[in-house]
C-alpha positions as CSV (number, residue, x, y, z in Angstrom):
1,X,211.7,184.6,47.0
2,X,211.2,182.4,44.0
3,X,210.9,185.5,41.8
4,X,214.3,186.7,43.1
5,X,215.7,183.1,42.4
6,X,214.3,183.1,39.0
7,X,215.6,186.4,38.1
8,X,219.1,185.6,39.4
9,X,219.1,182.3,37.4
10,X,218.1,184.3,34.3
11,X,221.0,186.7,34.7
12,X,223.4,184.0,35.2
13,X,222.1,182.2,32.3
14,X,222.4,185.3,30.2
15,X,226.0,185.8,31.3
16,X,226.7,182.2,30.3
17,X,225.2,182.6,26.9
18,X,227.3,185.7,26.2
19,X,230.6,184.1,27.1
20,X,230.0,180.5,26.1
21,X,227.0,180.2,23.8
22,X,226.8,183.3,21.5
23,X,229.6,184.1,19.1
24,X,231.7,187.1,20.0
25,X,232.3,189.9,17.4
26,X,235.3,189.2,15.5
27,X,237.0,192.7,16.2
28,X,236.6,191.6,20.0
29,X,238.6,188.5,19.1
30,X,241.2,190.7,17.3
31,X,241.8,192.9,20.3
32,X,242.1,190.0,22.8
33,X,244.6,188.2,20.6
34,X,246.6,191.4,20.0
35,X,246.8,191.8,23.8
36,X,247.8,188.2,24.2
37,X,250.4,188.5,21.6
38,X,251.9,191.5,23.5
39,X,252.2,189.2,26.6
40,X,253.9,186.6,24.6
41,X,256.4,189.2,23.3
42,X,257.1,190.2,26.9
43,X,257.7,186.6,28.0
44,X,260.0,185.5,25.0
45,X,258.7,186.0,21.4
46,X,255.6,186.9,19.4
47,X,252.9,184.3,18.3
48,X,253.9,181.8,15.6
49,X,252.8,178.4,14.8
50,X,254.9,176.7,11.9
51,X,257.9,176.1,14.0
52,X,255.9,174.4,16.7
53,X,254.1,172.2,14.1
54,X,257.4,171.2,12.6
55,X,258.7,169.9,15.8
56,X,255.5,168.0,16.4
57,X,255.9,166.4,13.0
58,X,259.6,165.8,13.0
59,X,259.4,164.1,16.4
60,X,256.6,161.9,15.1
61,X,258.7,160.8,12.1
62,X,261.8,160.2,14.2
63,X,259.8,158.2,16.7
64,X,258.4,156.1,13.9
65,X,261.4,155.6,11.6
66,X,264.2,156.3,14.0
67,X,266.6,159.1,13.7
68,X,266.1,161.6,11.0
69,X,264.9,165.3,11.4
70,X,266.8,167.8,13.5
71,X,266.0,171.5,14.2
72,X,267.8,173.9,11.9
73,X,271.0,172.3,12.1
74,X,270.9,171.1,15.7
75,X,269.2,168.6,17.8
76,X,265.4,168.2,17.7
77,X,263.9,169.5,21.0
78,X,261.1,167.5,22.7
79,X,257.7,168.8,21.9
80,X,257.1,169.4,25.7
81,X,260.1,171.7,25.9
82,X,259.6,173.8,22.8
83,X,257.4,176.8,23.5
84,X,255.8,177.0,20.1
85,X,254.8,173.2,20.2
86,X,253.4,173.7,23.6
87,X,251.4,176.8,22.6
88,X,250.0,174.9,19.5
89,X,248.8,172.1,21.7
90,X,247.1,174.2,24.3
91,X,245.5,176.4,21.5
92,X,243.8,173.1,20.3
93,X,242.7,172.4,23.9
94,X,241.4,176.0,24.3
95,X,239.2,175.8,21.1
96,X,238.1,172.3,21.9
97,X,236.9,173.4,25.3
98,X,235.1,176.4,24.0
99,X,233.3,174.5,21.3
100,X,232.1,171.9,23.9
101,X,230.9,174.6,26.4
102,X,228.9,176.3,23.6
103,X,227.6,172.8,22.4
104,X,229.0,173.3,19.0
105,X,231.3,170.4,19.1
106,X,230.8,167.6,16.4
107,X,232.9,165.4,14.1
108,X,231.8,166.8,10.6
109,X,232.8,164.9,7.5
110,X,232.6,166.8,4.3
111,X,232.1,165.4,0.7
112,X,235.0,163.3,-0.4
113,X,236.1,165.9,-3.0
114,X,236.5,168.6,-0.3
115,X,238.6,165.9,1.9
116,X,241.0,165.5,-1.0
117,X,241.2,169.2,-1.5
118,X,241.9,169.8,2.2
119,X,244.8,167.2,2.0
120,X,246.3,168.8,-1.0
121,X,245.8,172.3,0.5
122,X,247.5,171.2,3.7
123,X,250.4,169.8,2.0
124,X,250.9,173.2,0.1
125,X,250.3,175.1,3.1
126,X,253.0,173.0,4.9
127,X,255.4,173.5,2.1
128,X,254.9,177.3,1.9
129,X,255.3,177.6,5.8
130,X,258.8,175.8,5.6
131,X,259.9,177.5,2.4
132,X,258.7,181.0,3.5
133,X,260.2,180.6,6.8
134,X,257.0,181.4,8.5
135,X,253.2,181.3,8.5
136,X,250.1,183.5,8.5
137,X,250.6,183.9,12.3
138,X,254.4,184.5,12.7
139,X,254.8,186.1,9.2
140,X,251.7,188.2,9.0
141,X,249.9,188.7,12.2
142,X,253.1,189.1,14.3
143,X,255.6,190.3,11.5
144,X,253.5,193.2,10.6
145,X,253.0,194.2,14.2
146,X,256.8,194.1,14.8
147,X,257.2,196.5,11.8
148,X,259.1,194.2,9.7
149,X,259.4,195.3,6.1
150,X,259.9,191.4,5.2
151,X,256.6,190.7,6.7
152,X,255.0,193.4,4.3
153,X,256.7,191.6,1.4
154,X,255.5,188.2,3.0
155,X,252.0,189.6,3.2
156,X,252.1,190.5,-0.6
157,X,252.9,186.9,-1.2
158,X,249.9,185.8,0.8
159,X,247.7,188.1,-1.1
160,X,248.8,186.8,-4.6
161,X,248.4,183.1,-3.3
162,X,244.9,184.0,-2.0
163,X,244.0,185.6,-5.3
164,X,245.0,182.6,-7.3
165,X,243.3,180.1,-5.0
166,X,240.1,182.1,-5.2
167,X,240.3,182.2,-9.1
168,X,240.7,178.3,-9.1
169,X,237.6,178.0,-6.7
170,X,235.5,180.1,-9.1
171,X,236.8,178.1,-12.0
172,X,235.9,174.7,-10.2
173,X,232.3,175.9,-9.2
174,X,231.7,176.9,-12.9
175,X,233.3,174.1,-14.6
176,X,233.2,171.3,-12.2
177,X,230.6,171.7,-9.4
178,X,230.4,168.0,-8.5
179,X,233.9,167.9,-6.8
180,X,232.8,169.8,-4.0
181,X,229.3,168.2,-3.8
182,X,228.0,165.0,-2.2
183,X,227.1,163.6,1.1
184,X,228.1,165.1,4.4
185,X,227.8,163.5,7.9
186,X,228.3,164.5,11.4
187,X,229.0,162.5,14.6
188,X,228.4,163.5,18.2
189,X,226.8,166.8,17.5
190,X,224.4,168.5,19.9
191,X,220.8,169.0,19.2
192,X,217.4,168.9,20.6
193,X,217.8,166.6,23.8
194,X,221.2,165.6,22.8
195,X,224.6,166.9,23.7
196,X,224.1,167.7,27.4
197,X,227.4,166.2,28.2
198,X,229.2,168.7,26.1
199,X,229.6,171.6,28.5
200,X,230.7,169.3,31.3
201,X,233.5,167.9,29.3
202,X,234.3,171.4,28.0
203,X,235.0,172.4,31.6
204,X,237.1,169.4,32.2
205,X,239.2,170.2,28.9
206,X,239.9,173.7,30.1
207,X,240.8,172.5,33.6
208,X,243.2,170.0,32.0
209,X,244.7,172.9,30.0
210,X,245.2,175.0,33.2
211,X,246.7,172.0,35.0
212,X,249.3,171.6,32.3
213,X,250.2,175.4,32.5
214,X,250.5,175.2,36.3
215,X,252.7,172.1,36.1
216,X,255.1,174.1,33.9
217,X,255.5,176.6,36.7
218,X,257.8,174.3,38.7
219,X,260.2,173.9,35.6
220,X,259.9,176.9,33.4
221,X,258.0,180.2,33.6
222,X,258.3,180.7,29.8
223,X,256.6,177.3,29.0
224,X,254.0,177.9,31.8
225,X,253.0,181.4,30.1
226,X,253.0,180.0,26.6
227,X,250.7,177.2,27.8
228,X,248.2,179.4,29.5
229,X,248.3,182.0,26.7
230,X,247.8,179.3,24.1
231,X,244.8,178.0,26.0
232,X,243.4,181.7,26.0
233,X,244.1,182.0,22.2
234,X,242.3,178.9,21.2
235,X,239.2,179.8,23.5
236,X,239.2,183.4,21.8
237,X,239.5,182.0,18.3
238,X,236.7,179.7,18.6
239,X,234.3,182.1,20.3
240,X,235.0,185.0,17.9
241,X,235.5,182.9,14.8
242,X,238.8,184.9,14.3
243,X,240.5,183.4,11.2
244,X,243.4,185.0,9.2
245,X,242.5,182.7,6.3
246,X,239.1,184.4,6.0
247,X,240.5,187.9,6.5
248,X,242.6,187.3,3.4
249,X,239.9,185.5,1.5
250,X,236.5,187.4,2.0
251,X,237.7,190.5,0.3
252,X,237.9,188.5,-3.0
253,X,234.7,186.4,-2.5
254,X,231.9,187.6,-0.4
255,X,233.2,191.0,0.4
256,X,232.5,190.6,4.0
257,X,234.7,193.1,6.0
258,X,234.6,191.7,9.4
259,X,237.4,189.1,9.3
260,X,239.7,191.8,7.7
261,X,238.9,194.5,10.2
262,X,239.4,192.1,13.0
263,X,242.8,191.0,11.6
264,X,243.9,194.7,11.4
265,X,242.6,195.5,14.8
266,X,244.6,192.7,16.2
267,X,247.7,193.8,14.3
268,X,247.4,197.5,15.4
269,X,246.9,196.5,19.0
270,X,249.9,194.3,19.1
271,X,252.0,196.8,17.1
272,X,251.4,199.5,19.7
273,X,252.6,197.1,22.4
274,X,255.5,195.8,20.4
275,X,256.7,199.3,19.7
276,X,256.5,200.3,23.5
277,X,258.3,197.0,24.4
278,X,261.2,197.6,22.0
279,X,261.4,201.3,22.5
280,X,261.8,200.7,26.4
281,X,264.6,198.2,25.7
282,X,262.6,195.1,27.1
283,X,263.4,193.4,23.9
284,X,265.8,194.1,21.0
285,X,264.6,196.5,18.3
286,X,265.4,194.0,15.7
287,X,263.7,191.0,17.2
288,X,261.1,189.6,14.9
289,X,262.3,191.9,12.2
290,X,263.5,190.0,9.2
291,X,266.4,191.0,7.0
292,X,265.2,189.4,3.8
293,X,263.2,191.5,1.2
294,X,261.3,191.0,-1.9
295,X,262.0,187.6,-3.7
296,X,263.7,186.0,-0.7
297,X,260.5,187.0,1.4
298,X,258.1,185.9,-1.1
299,X,259.8,182.6,-2.1
300,X,261.8,181.5,0.8
301,X,263.5,184.0,3.1
302,X,266.7,183.3,4.9
303,X,267.5,181.1,7.9
304,X,268.3,183.8,10.5
305,X,264.9,183.7,12.1
306,X,264.9,179.8,12.5
307,X,268.3,180.0,13.9
308,X,267.2,182.5,16.6
309,X,264.1,180.0,17.3
310,X,266.7,177.2,17.8
311,X,268.7,179.3,20.2
312,X,265.6,180.2,22.2
313,X,264.4,176.4,22.1
314,X,267.8,175.3,23.5
315,X,267.6,178.0,26.1
316,X,264.2,176.8,27.2
317,X,265.3,173.2,27.3
318,X,268.4,174.0,29.5
319,X,266.1,176.1,31.7
320,X,263.8,173.0,32.3
321,X,266.7,170.9,32.9
322,X,268.3,173.2,35.5
323,X,264.9,174.4,37.0
324,X,265.9,178.0,36.9
325,X,264.0,180.9,35.1
326,X,265.4,182.3,32.0
327,X,267.2,185.6,32.6
328,X,265.5,188.5,31.0
329,X,267.9,190.1,28.4
330,X,269.4,193.3,29.9
331,X,269.3,196.3,27.6
332,X,272.5,198.3,26.9
333,X,271.8,201.8,28.5
334,X,273.8,203.5,25.7
335,X,271.8,201.5,23.1
336,X,268.6,202.5,24.7
337,X,269.5,206.1,25.0
338,X,270.3,206.0,21.3
339,X,267.1,204.5,20.3
340,X,265.4,207.3,22.3
341,X,267.2,210.0,20.3
342,X,267.1,208.4,17.0
343,X,263.8,206.5,17.1
344,X,262.8,203.7,14.7
345,X,264.9,203.1,11.7
346,X,263.8,203.8,8.2
347,X,262.6,200.2,7.4
348,X,260.3,200.3,10.5
349,X,258.9,203.7,9.5
350,X,258.2,202.4,6.0
351,X,256.6,199.3,7.3
352,X,254.4,201.4,9.7
353,X,253.5,203.7,6.8
354,X,252.7,200.7,4.5
355,X,250.4,199.2,7.1
356,X,248.6,202.5,7.8
357,X,247.9,202.7,4.0
358,X,246.6,199.3,3.7
359,X,244.4,199.9,6.8
360,X,243.0,202.9,5.3
361,X,242.3,201.3,1.9
362,X,240.5,198.3,3.6
363,X,238.4,200.4,6.0
364,X,237.4,202.8,3.2
365,X,236.4,200.2,0.9
366,X,232.8,200.0,-0.1
367,X,231.7,196.6,1.3
368,X,228.5,195.0,-0.1
369,X,225.7,195.2,2.6
370,X,224.7,192.0,4.5
371,X,221.4,190.4,4.2
372,X,219.1,191.4,7.1
373,X,218.6,187.7,8.2
374,X,222.1,186.5,7.3
375,X,223.7,184.4,10.0
376,X,227.5,184.4,10.7
377,X,229.1,181.2,9.2
378,X,230.2,178.7,11.7
């Protein structure tokens, strides 16, 4: 009896460690995020973040300084009624809950030089997201999956920016190493005999996120799904250490292929789902396909995508106020039949070919061998 109970406890503990303590392979995270992105596309539109963060910042500015920012030429939607603001907040809750469950949560303070570099980098990223009309999620991860040629050009811009940043880091390390050195500190971290409260709080955080998603079901099915999938995204990103910045950076620095392969896997999974969704007429074939090319894509793009976001945001707000479900767009049978006969246009085929070539190059590149005892960075 005791042996059986001990064995059962060991199995449960092992399952808990697999899901909540040990880091998942990055490619597993890529697959799960790709599947989640397909679900988002069925519900409304693919995964993005810059629009949601903008709405958060603009609402904060307006509440502090009075009236000011709008949303792409129209009224600024409340953060709780804009799908991408909701998904950003729930993504944070999902990652927080996962870090607490795995007892990896802590407030970590880097050297003062790193703090200033983070502030400067954050400002540059924010400017780039607004000027480029997208971010690494909407413009790269979802844009490539949607077979947007503009997204391919956007990705070229990301590669150029990453290369410049890496060159600067190498210069800083060689010439001014003291900038990134100094004292570090952590607060509330788990350790031997400490942090036993973290898994309990982690469960409560995840329950809180699920309650938020459930409460949206009474007003908006779209926001309810965005909240639930956002919670899922945050959990997966923390457990798998999935990071698009690492996917772009590591080929230039350590040569670690895992982040890049995970990003490619997620894009390919989403690309398959997006193509089926568009081909079957569930969503318009040109949705998330940007009309800008080359210089406009690299430097700023055009405003069509954000105008579409405004329309969807206002539609979601009306849905909440009227307490009805957003009607699913009906596909024109003639247009659907034409797509079945003609297939994807030349731009989509070109984007698909470009992604295939880049994938082959990355997967065939001779990556440096990892050290036998090297531990994955956290």
